[in-house]
N, C-alpha and C positions, 0 to 999 in steps of 0.2 A: 538570477536567483536572489542575489544580495539586494537588488533593488526592491524586490517584493518584501524581503524581510525589513528593509528600511522603512517601507510604506506602513507595514504592520506596526513597527516600532513607533513611528510618528503617530499613527492612529491611537495606539495604546496610551501614549503620552499626552494625548489631546491636542496635538499640533496639527496644523493644516498639511495635507499631503500635496505639496506643490514641488515644482522643479528645484527650486532653491533649497528647500528643506531636504529633499531627497539627496541632492548632491552633497550636502553637508554631512549627512549620516553615512553615505557611502565612502566619502573621503575619510571621515573619522574612523571608519572600520578598517582602512587600509586597503580597500579594493579599488580597482580601476573604474573610473566613471565612464559610462557610455552614454553620451548625450541622447542619441536616438532612442535608446531603450527607456531612458528615464521620461522623455517626452511622450513616448508611446504609452507608458504605464500611466502617467498622469491623465492623458486623454482617455484611456480606457476606464479609469476610476471616476471620471466626471459623472455625477449624478448617481453613483452607486452607494447604497447603504452598506458600509462595510460590516457593521455589527450584524445586520440581518444576513449578509453572505457568510460570515463566519459561523453563525448559529446554524445555518442550513448545511454548511459544510461539515460541522461537527456531528450533526444528526446522521448525515449519510455515512460517515466514517464509523459511527457507533452502531450502525445497523448490522446485524449478523449476515454473514454470507451464507446463502443457501448451501446446505451440506457441510458447513464448517464444524458443526457439532457432531457429525456422524463420525464414528471411529470404525475403521475397517478391522474386522477380526481376521486373524490369520487362520487359514484352514489347517486344522490338525489332521494328521493322517488317521484314517478310520481304523486301520489295523496296523499293528507293528509289523516291521520288516520281516520277522520270522514267519508270521502267518502268511504273508504274501508269497514267501518261498515255498511254504507247504502247498498253498493253492496252486502255484505254478507246477509243482511236482505232481500233483493230482492231475493236472491237465495233460502233462506229458504221459503219465501212465495210462490215461484214456486213449491216447493216440496209439500207443504200442501194445495195449491190451494186456 
């Protein structure tokens, strides 16, 4: 993850995102350098317009999730407990007449 942050930092500073610069930033941060991850990141970023990718990523994250604005209402009991007891008593009296 620190490699990606380093690449974003270099891009923001207007520096070239290459292996040497990435290693420098990662070392300066105090993190451990993983050569294979850095090479892989540099290779995957070849030909990518980082500004365009960041813009599309921010649009996706800003889009509302369906159902996110809906608030579930708690169901309120229709009748208080006392009324339920009375209804239950009426049902019992019907059984025993």
